[in-house]
N, C-alpha and C positions, 0 to 999 in steps of 0.2 A: 630644094634643100630637104635632105632626108630627115625623117623623124627619129628621135632617140627614144626607144622603149615607150611607144605611145600606148593609150588604152585601146585594146582591140575590141571593136564593136561589131556585132552581127545584127542584121536586119531580116525579120520574119514577118512579111506582109504580102498578101496576094495582089496588091495593086503595084504595078511597076513604077507608075509615076510617084506614088508616095515613097518607095524605095530610093528611086532617083533623087528626089528631093533631099531625103535624109542623108543619102550618100554625099551629095554635093556640100551640104551643111557641115557634116561631120568631117569630111576630108579637108575642109578649109581650115580646120584647127591643128595647130602644130602638135598637140599632145593627144590627138584622137585619130583612129583610122579604121575604116570599115574593112574587115578581113573576110566577111561571108554574107551571103544572102540566101534566102529561100522564100519560096512563094506559097508554102503551106506547111503544116506541121510534120508531115511525112518526110518532106525534103529536109527539114531542119534536123530531125532526130538521126537522119541518115549522114549528116554532114560532119565530118571530122574537124574541119576548119571551125565550124560553128561551135562544136563542143569545146574547142580550145579558146574560144574568145573570153573576153573579161565581162562584157556587159552585152545583153541581148535585148533589142527593142522588139517586143512581141505584140502583134495584132491580136485582138481577141476573136474577131470574127473572120474565119477563113474556111475555104472548102476542104473536104477530106478529113482534116484534123484541126480543131480550134485552138486558140492560144491557150486555153486552160489545160486541155488534155496534153498539149505539147509541153507546157511549163511542168506539169506533174510528171511526165516522162523524163524529161532532161534532168530534173532534180532528185527523182526517186532513187537513182543508182548511185548518188553522190554520198560517200561516207561524210559524217560530220567533221572529220579532221582533214578531208581532202578538198582544196579549194576548187570550186567550179564556177561558171558563169553566173552573174547576178542578172536577173531578169526584170525588165521594167516593161509592164503591161500597158498597152495603148488602149484606152477605153473611153466610155462617156458615162455621165452620171445617170442616164435612164436605163443602164444595164445593171441594176443593183446585184442581181443574182450572179451574173458574170463576174462582176468585181469581187463579191464575197467568195466565190469559188477560187478565183485567182489568188486572193490573200491566202486562202488555206492550201493552195497549191505551192506556195512558197515565193511568190513574186516579192522583189524587194523595192518595187516602186510603181507608181502609176502616173500616167499623163493622159491629158485629153489630146485628141488628134489635132486640135487647133491651138495647142500650146505654143507660146511665143518662142522663137529659135533659142534665145539666150537661156530660157528655163529648161528647154530640152537638153542643151549642152551642159548646163549646170547640173541637171539631174544625172546625167551619165557619170559625171565626175563625182557627184555626191555618193551615189551607189557604189561606185568602185572603191571609194576611199573606205566606206563601211564605219569608220569610227569617228565621222564628223557628223554633220547635221543629219538627223534621222532620214528625212526625205523631203522632196519639194513640197511646196504648199499645196499642190493639188492632191497629193497623197494624204495629207492631213484632213483636208476637206472631205475627201472620199471616205476615209476611216470614221469621221464624225458622222457622215451620212449613213453608213452601214453599221454603226456601233450597236444600235438596238438589236439587229438580227445576230450580231456576234454574241451579245450577252445572252439572248434568248435561247441559244443552242448550247451554252455552256452549263454543265451540271455542277452542283455544288461540290461534289467529290471528284471532279474530273482531275486529270494529271496536271493540267496547267494550274488549277486552283491550289493544289497540294504543293506544286513547285514554287508558287508565289509565297505560300506560307512558310516555306523553307528558308526564305531569305532572312538574313540578319537585319536588325534595325537600320543599320547604316546602308546595307545593300538595298533595302526597301526604299530608303531616301533617294539613293542614286537612281534606282529603278523609276521612281515617280518622275524625277527630272528628265531622264531619257524619254519617258513616255510623253512628256510635255514639250519635246523638241529641243531640249538643250544639248549643246555640244560638250565635249570633254572639258574644254577651257571654261565654259560657262558654269559647269557643274563644280569645278575646282574652286572658282571664284565665290560661288553661292555657299558652298560648304566649308570653305577655308581649308581645303586639301590641296595637295600637289597633284599635277596632271598625271604623274605616274601612279600615284595611289588611286586616282579616279579610274585610270585605265585598267588597273588590276581588279577594282571592284567590278567594272563592266565585264571583264572576262569571266569572273565568277558568276555573275548574273546570267550571262548567256549559257554558260555551262549548266547552271541549275535549271534553267528554263528549257534546256535543249533547243535554244533558239539558233537559227542559222546566222542572223545578223541583228543589228539594232531594229530594223524595220519589223522583223518577226517578234522581237521582244515588245514592241509597241502594240502589235496585234494582239498579243497576250494580255497586255495591260488593258486594252479595250474589252477583251473577252471577260475578264475577271473583275471588271469594275474599278480597277486601280485609277484609271482616268476615264472621265466621262465627257461627252461633247459640250 
């Protein structure tokens, strides 16, 4: 049975067995389809099919060009108003420096390699939606883990600090709730607003913060101390 407008997923991992497992799992879903694969970063950045995907599962450790360099390269050329692929980095908690670098490179989510299949699939859908839940639980735990490093490298007069200070009182309220993992419907209920109004506030917040998506907004919240572990 053909898939109607599935989420296009790309796999970047140097282990064939890992890619094969992900491919079988993802292609078993009616709303997901693997459209491209690469065994390292250099293959990834030269693949037109991969550049046109919606979500990329990116391994951190690869030969020739690692996942962080590849993420930076794939996202660097994207204008803020031009949609590009969202990247989920496959990592482990013992790689704090890798994780922190990937956050700053623009990754939209993080997963452990032994993540349960259901969480992997939900993560792809979550990141693709962008305006729903911020990120899977693994991302939140990882951000909690690296929060001290994020804050320690943020200067008091940094662009992010000034951007947060530019938010209105209501925008700051919405921003704090985003940073704590609330979805638009949850924010609307908590602040007694319509979902349309919340969506407008979220758009203004992302624009003021120059954030690519909600996950990047959450990273800024951790950097500036708006949310703490």
